[in-house]
MIDOSE-1310 file (N, C-alpha, C; in nm, 2 decimals, decimal comma, always signed):
residues 161
xxxx	-0,32/+1,86/-1,72/-0,42/+1,77/-1,76/-0,55/+1,80/-1,68; -0,66/+1,77/-1,74/-0,79/+1,81/-1,69/-0,82/+1,72/-1,57; -0,89/+1,78/-1,47/-0,93/+1,70/-1,35/-1,02/+1,59/-1,39; -1,11/+1,61/-1,49/-1,21/+1,51/-1,53/-1,13/+1,39/-1,59
xxxx	-1,03/+1,42/-1,67/-0,95/+1,31/-1,74/-0,88/+1,23/-1,63; -0,82/+1,30/-1,53/-0,75/+1,23/-1,42/-0,84/+1,14/-1,34; -0,96/+1,19/-1,30/-1,05/+1,12/-1,22/-1,11/+1,00/-1,30; -1,14/+1,02/-1,43/-1,19/+0,92/-1,52/-1,08/+0,81/-1,53
xxxx	-0,95/+0,85/-1,55/-0,84/+0,75/-1,56/-0,83/+0,67/-1,43; -0,84/+0,73/-1,32/-0,83/+0,66/-1,19/-0,94/+0,56/-1,18; -1,06/+0,61/-1,21/-1,18/+0,52/-1,20/-1,17/+0,40/-1,30; -1,12/+0,43/-1,42/-1,10/+0,32/-1,52/-1,00/+0,22/-1,47
xxxx	-0,89/+0,27/-1,42/-0,78/+0,17/-1,37/-0,84/+0,09/-1,25; -0,91/+0,15/-1,16/-0,97/+0,07/-1,05/-1,07/-0,03/-1,10; -1,15/+0,01/-1,19/-1,25/-0,08/-1,25/-1,18/-0,20/-1,32; -1,08/-0,17/-1,40/-1,00/-0,28/-1,47/-0,94/-0,37/-1,37
xxxx	-0,88/-0,32/-1,26/-0,81/-0,40/-1,16/-0,91/-0,50/-1,10; -1,03/-0,45/-1,06/-1,13/-0,53/-1,00/-1,19/-0,63/-1,10; -1,21/-0,59/-1,22/-1,27/-0,68/-1,32/-1,18/-0,79/-1,36; -1,05/-0,76/-1,38/-0,96/-0,86/-1,42/-0,93/-0,96/-1,31
xxxx	-0,92/-0,91/-1,19/-0,89/-1,01/-1,08/-1,02/-1,08/-1,03; -1,14/-1,04/-1,07/-1,27/-1,10/-1,04/-1,30/-1,09/-0,89; -1,24/-1,00/-0,82/-1,26/-0,99/-0,67/-1,40/-0,94/-0,64; -1,46/-0,98/-0,53/-1,59/-0,94/-0,49/-1,59/-0,80/-0,44
xxxx	-1,69/-0,73/-0,47/-1,70/-0,59/-0,43/-1,71/-0,57/-0,28; -1,78/-0,66/-0,21/-1,80/-0,65/-0,07/-1,67/-0,63/+0,01; -1,58/-0,73/-0,01/-1,45/-0,72/+0,06/-1,37/-0,60/+0,01; -1,37/-0,57/-0,12/-1,30/-0,45/-0,16/-1,36/-0,32/-0,10
xxxx	-1,49/-0,31/-0,09/-1,55/-0,19/-0,04/-1,52/-0,18/+0,11; -1,52/-0,28/+0,18/-1,49/-0,28/+0,33/-1,34/-0,25/+0,35; -1,25/-0,30/+0,26/-1,11/-0,26/+0,26/-1,09/-0,12/+0,23; -1,17/-0,06/+0,14/-1,16/+0,08/+0,12/-1,20/+0,16/+0,24
xxxx	-1,30/+0,12/+0,31/-1,35/+0,19/+0,43/-1,24/+0,18/+0,53; -1,18/+0,07/+0,55/-1,06/+0,05/+0,64/-0,95/+0,15/+0,61; -0,92/+0,15/+0,48/-0,81/+0,24/+0,43/-0,85/+0,39/+0,45; -0,97/+0,43/+0,43/-1,01/+0,56/+0,46/-1,00/+0,60/+0,60
xxxx	-1,03/+0,51/+0,69/-1,02/+0,54/+0,84/-0,87/+0,55/+0,87; -0,79/+0,45/+0,82/-0,65/+0,46/+0,85/-0,58/+0,59/+0,80; -0,63/+0,63/+0,68/-0,58/+0,75/+0,62/-0,61/+0,87/+0,71; -0,73/+0,88/+0,76/-0,77/+0,99/+0,85/-0,68/+1,00/+0,97
xxxx	-0,64/+0,89/+1,03/-0,56/+0,89/+1,15/-0,41/+0,90/+1,12; -0,36/+0,85/+1,01/-0,22/+0,83/+1,00/-0,15/+0,91/+0,88; -0,22/+0,97/+0,79/-0,16/+1,03/+0,67/-0,07/+1,14/+0,71; -0,11/+1,22/+0,81/-0,02/+1,34/+0,85/+0,10/+1,28/+0,92
xxxx	+0,09/+1,19/+1,01/+0,20/+1,14/+1,09/+0,30/+1,07/+0,99; +0,25/+0,99/+0,90/+0,34/+0,92/+0,81/+0,41/+1,03/+0,71; +0,34/+1,13/+0,67/+0,40/+1,23/+0,59/+0,51/+1,30/+0,66; +0,49/+1,34/+0,79/+0,59/+1,40/+0,86/+0,71/+1,31/+0,88
xxxx	+0,69/+1,18/+0,90/+0,80/+1,09/+0,91/+0,88/+1,08/+0,78; +0,81/+1,08/+0,67/+0,87/+1,07/+0,54/+0,95/+1,20/+0,51; +0,90/+1,31/+0,55/+0,98/+1,44/+0,53/+1,10/+1,43/+0,62; +1,09/+1,39/+0,74/+1,20/+1,37/+0,83/+1,31/+1,28/+0,78
xxxx	+1,26/+1,18/+0,70/+1,35/+1,08/+0,64/+1,41/+1,13/+0,51; +1,37/+1,25/+0,47/+1,43/+1,31/+0,35/+1,35/+1,31/+0,22; +1,23/+1,26/+0,23/+1,14/+1,25/+0,12/+1,07/+1,39/+0,10; +1,10/+1,45/-0,02/+1,04/+1,58/-0,04/+0,95/+1,57/-0,17
xxxx	+0,83/+1,61/-0,16/+0,74/+1,61/-0,27/+0,65/+1,73/-0,25; +0,65/+1,82/-0,35/+0,57/+1,94/-0,34/+0,44/+1,94/-0,43; +0,46/+1,88/-0,55/+0,34/+1,87/-0,64/+0,33/+1,73/-0,70; +0,24/+1,66/-0,66/+0,13/+1,68/-0,56/+0,19/+1,68/-0,42
xxxx	+0,12/+1,74/-0,33/+0,16/+1,74/-0,19/+0,18/+1,60/-0,13; +0,29/+1,58/-0,06/+0,32/+1,45/+0,00/+0,20/+1,39/+0,08; +0,14/+1,47/+0,16/+0,03/+1,42/+0,24/-0,09/+1,37/+0,16; -0,11/+1,43/+0,05/-0,22/+1,38/-0,04/-0,18/+1,25/-0,10
xxxx	-0,06/+1,23/-0,14/-0,01/+1,11/-0,20/-0,02/+1,00/-0,09; +0,02/+1,03/+0,03/+0,02/+0,93/+0,14/-0,13/+0,89/+0,17; -0,21/+0,99/+0,17/-0,35/+0,96/+0,20/-0,42/+0,87/+0,10; -0,39/+0,90/-0,03/-0,45/+0,82/-0,14/-0,39/+0,68/-0,12
xxxx	-0,26/+0,67/-0,10/-0,20/+0,53/-0,09/-0,26/+0,46/+0,03; -0,28/+0,52/+0,14/-0,34/+0,45/+0,26/-0,48/+0,41/+0,23; -0,56/+0,49/+0,16/-0,70/+0,46/+0,13/-0,70/+0,33/+0,04; -0,61/+0,33/-0,06/-0,62/+0,22/-0,16/-0,54/+0,10/-0,12
xxxx	-0,44/+0,11/-0,03/-0,36/-0,01/+0,00/-0,44/-0,13/+0,05; -0,53/-0,12/+0,15/-0,60/-0,24/+0,19/-0,68/-0,30/+0,07; -0,74/-0,22/-0,01/-0,81/-0,27/-0,13/-0,72/-0,35/-0,22; -0,60/-0,29/-0,25/-0,51/-0,36/-0,33/-0,46/-0,49/-0,27
xxxx	-0,45/-0,50/-0,14/-0,42/-0,63/-0,08/-0,53/-0,73/-0,10; -0,65/-0,69/-0,09/-0,76/-0,78/-0,12/-0,77/-0,81/-0,27; -0,73/-0,72/-0,35/-0,73/-0,75/-0,50/-0,63/-0,86/-0,53; -0,52/-0,87/-0,45/-0,42/-0,97/-0,47/-0,47/-1,11/-0,42
xxxx	-0,55/-1,11/-0,32/-0,61/-1,24/-0,27/-0,74/-1,22/-0,20; -0,84/-1,27/-0,25/-0,97/-1,25/-0,19/-1,08/-1,33/-0,26; -1,20/-1,33/-0,22/-1,31/-1,40/-0,28/-1,33/-1,35/-0,42; -1,38/-1,43/-0,51/-1,40/-1,39/-0,64/-1,55/-1,42/-0,69
xxxx	-1,59/-1,34/-0,79/-1,72/-1,37/-0,86/-1,69/-1,47/-0,97; -1,80/-1,54/-1,00/-1,79/-1,64/-1,11/-1,86/-1,59/-1,23; -1,96/-1,51/-1,23/-2,03/-1,47/-1,35/-1,99/-1,33/-1,39; -1,98/-1,32/-1,52/-1,94/-1,19/-1,58/-2,03/-1,07/-1,55
xxxx	-2,16/-1,09/-1,55/-2,25/-0,97/-1,52/-2,23/-0,92/-1,38; -2,22/-1,00/-1,28/-2,20/-0,96/-1,14/-2,06/-0,90/-1,12; -1,97/-0,96/-1,20/-1,83/-0,90/-1,19/-1,83/-0,76/-1,25; -1,90/-0,74/-1,35/-1,91/-0,60/-1,41/-1,97/-0,50/-1,31
xxxx	-2,08/-0,54/-1,25/-2,15/-0,46/-1,15/-2,06/-0,43/-1,03; -1,99/-0,54/-0,98/-1,90/-0,52/-0,87/-1,79/-0,43/-0,90; -1,73/-0,44/-1,02/-1,62/-0,36/-1,06/-1,66/-0,21/-1,07; -1,77/-0,19/-1,13/-1,82/-0,05/-1,14/-1,84/+0,01/-1,00
xxxx	-1,91/-0,07/-0,91/-1,93/-0,02/-0,77/-1,80/+0,01/-0,70; -1,70/-0,08/-0,72/-1,57/-0,06/-0,66/-1,50/+0,07/-0,71; -1,51/+0,09/-0,84/-1,45/+0,21/-0,90/-1,51/+0,33/-0,85; -1,65/+0,33/-0,84/-1,72/+0,45/-0,80/-1,69/+0,48/-0,65
xxxx	-1,69/+0,38/-0,57/-1,66/+0,39/-0,42/-1,52/+0,44/-0,40; -1,42/+0,38/-0,47/-1,28/+0,42/-0,45/-1,26/+0,56/-0,50; -1,32/+0,60/-0,61/-1,30/+0,73/-0,67/-1,36/+0,83/-0,57; -1,48/+0,80/-0,52/-1,55/+0,90/-0,42/-1,46/+0,91/-0,30
xxxx	-1,39/+0,81/-0,26/-1,31/+0,82/-0,14/-1,18/+0,90/-0,16; -1,12/+0,89/-0,28/-0,99/+0,96/-0,30/-1,01/+1,10/-0,36; -1,13/+1,13/-0,41/-1,15/+1,26/-0,48/-1,12/+1,38/-0,40; -1,15/+1,38/-0,27/-1,12/+1,49/-0,18/-0,97/+1,52/-0,17
xxxx	-0,89/+1,41/-0,18/-0,74/+1,43/-0,17/-0,69/+1,49/-0,30; -0,76/+1,48/-0,41/-0,71/+1,53/-0,54/-0,72/+1,68/-0,54; -0,81/+1,75/-0,46/-0,82/+1,89/-0,47/-0,69/+1,96/-0,44; -0,62/+1,92/-0,34/-0,49/+1,98/-0,30/-0,38/+1,94/-0,39
xxxx	-0,40/+1,83/-0,47/-0,29/+1,78/-0,56/-0,30/+1,84/-0,70; -0,42/+1,89/-0,74/-0,44/+1,93/-0,87/-0,49/+2,07/-0,88; -0,47/+2,14/-0,99/-0,54/+2,27/-1,02/-0,67/+2,23/-1,09; -0,78/+2,27/-1,02/-0,91/+2,24/-1,07/-0,98/+2,37/-1,12
xxxx	-1,01/+2,37/-1,25/-1,07/+2,49/-1,30/-1,17/+2,45/-1,42; -1,26/+2,54/-1,45/-1,35/+2,52/-1,57/-1,44/+2,40/-1,54; -1,45/+2,31/-1,64/-1,54/+2,20/-1,63/-1,50/+2,11/-1,52; -1,37/+2,10/-1,50/-1,32/+2,02/-1,38/-1,37/+2,07/-1,25
xxxx	-1,38/+2,20/-1,23/-1,44/+2,25/-1,11/-1,58/+2,21/-1,09; -1,66/+2,22/-1,20/-1,80/+2,18/-1,19/-1,81/+2,03/-1,16; -1,73/+1,95/-1,22/-1,73/+1,80/-1,20/-1,69/+1,77/-1,05; -1,59/+1,85/-1,00/-1,54/+1,83/-0,87/-1,65/+1,86/-0,77
xxxx	-1,72/+1,97/-0,79/-1,83/+2,01/-0,70/-1,94/+1,91/-0,70; -1,97/+1,86/-0,82/-2,08/+1,76/-0,83/-2,04/+1,63/-0,75; -1,91/+1,59/-0,77/-1,86/+1,47/-0,70/-1,86/+1,49/-0,55; -1,82/+1,61/-0,51/-1,82/+1,64/-0,36/-1,96/+1,65/-0,31
xxxx	-2,06/+1,70/-0,39/-2,20/+1,71/-0,34/-2,25/+1,57/-0,32; -2,23/+1,48/-0,41/-2,28/+1,34/-0,40/-2,19/+1,24/-0,33; -2,07/+1,28/-0,29/-1,98/+1,20/-0,23/-2,03/+1,12/-0,11; -2,10/+1,19/-0,01/-2,16/+1,12/+0,10/-2,26/+1,01/+0,06
xxxx	-2,34/+1,03/-0,04/-2,43/+0,94/-0,09/-2,36/+0,82/-0,16; -2,26/+0,85/-0,24/-2,19/+0,74/-0,31/-2,12/+0,65/-0,21; -2,06/+0,71/-0,11/-1,99/+0,63/-0,01/-2,09/+0,55/+0,07; -2,19/+0,61/+0,12/-2,29/+0,55/+0,20/-2,36/+0,43/+0,13
xxxx	-2,41/+0,45/+0,01/-2,47/+0,35/-0,07/-2,37/+0,24/-0,10; -2,25/+0,28/-0,14/-2,14/+0,18/-0,17/-2,11/+0,09/-0,05; -2,10/+0,15/+0,07/-2,07/+0,07/+0,19/-2,18/-0,02/+0,23; -2,31/+0,02/+0,21/-2,42/-0,06/+0,24/-2,42/-0,18/+0,14
xxxx	-2,40/-0,15/+0,01/-2,39/-0,26/-0,08/-2,27/-0,36/-0,06; -2,16/-0,30/-0,01/-2,05/-0,39/+0,02/-2,08/-0,48/+0,14; -2,15/-0,43/+0,24/-2,19/-0,52/+0,35/-2,29/-0,62/+0,30; -2,38/-0,58/+0,22/-2,48/-0,68/+0,17/-2,41/-0,78/+0,08
xxxx	-2,31/-0,75/+0,01/-2,24/-0,84/-0,07/-2,16/-0,94/+0,02; -2,10/-0,89/+0,12/-2,03/-0,98/+0,22/-2,13/-1,08/+0,28; -2,25/-1,03/+0,32/-2,35/-1,11/+0,38/-2,40/-1,22/+0,28; -2,40/-1,20/+0,16/-2,45/-1,30/+0,06/-2,34/-1,39/+0,01
xxxx	-2,22/-1,38/+0,06/-2,11/-1,47/+0,03/-2,14/-1,61/+0,08; -2,10/-1,71/+0,01/-2,12/-1,85/+0,05/-1,98/-1,90/+0,08; -1,97/-1,98/+0,19/-1,84/-2,04/+0,22/-1,81/-2,14/+0,11; -1,68/-2,16/+0,08/-1,63/-2,26/-0,01/-1,68/-2,39/+0,03
xxxx	-1,70/-2,48/-0,07/-1,75/-2,62/-0,04/-1,66/-2,70/+0,05; -1,53/-2,68/+0,04/-1,44/-2,76/+0,12/-1,45/-2,71/+0,27; -1,49/-2,59/+0,29/-1,50/-2,54/+0,43/-1,64/-2,59/+0,49; -1,74/-2,60/+0,41/-1,87/-2,64/+0,45/-1,86/-2,79/+0,50
xxxx	-1,80/-2,87/+0,42/-1,79/-3,01/+0,45/-1,70/-3,04/+0,57; -1,59/-2,97/+0,59/-1,51/-2,99/+0,70/-1,57/-2,93/+0,83; -1,66/-2,84/+0,82/-1,72/-2,78/+0,94/-1,82/-2,88/+1,01; -1,87/-2,97/+0,93/-1,97/-3,07/+0,98/-1,90/-3,18/+1,07
x	-1,77/-3,20/+1,05/-1,70/-3,31/+1,12/-1,66/-3,26/+1,25
């Protein structure tokens, strides 16, 4: 299967998950950042522990699968329960931003998991070239989104007492 199709499929699934659950991009983006950091520190150690426990995976490499899982796990936890958007246009924008940020974070792990050639190689190189920008802008927007969140009305009224 083509690298472009796989990346587009991943992005589409992430977009759909965020759009359907109506979760805010800010919390999802920060959860992705947490997952990316956790993955950097722990994917190798967890992969070694899984191999020692008898889990064998060669294609895709186990460490790549563990790294992607660690990157996405915090965001999926936030998808299960987190702040929501109320308007469809902002939900659409937030879902697109989440899909772009998550895809940019996991795309480097896909290189060792897939054979990338032809148009897929060009697409991979473009993604890797703009990856730092996508992640940086995405995280700035996520922080901005968190800063613009309003406390629920029941928390505002109980805080006054």
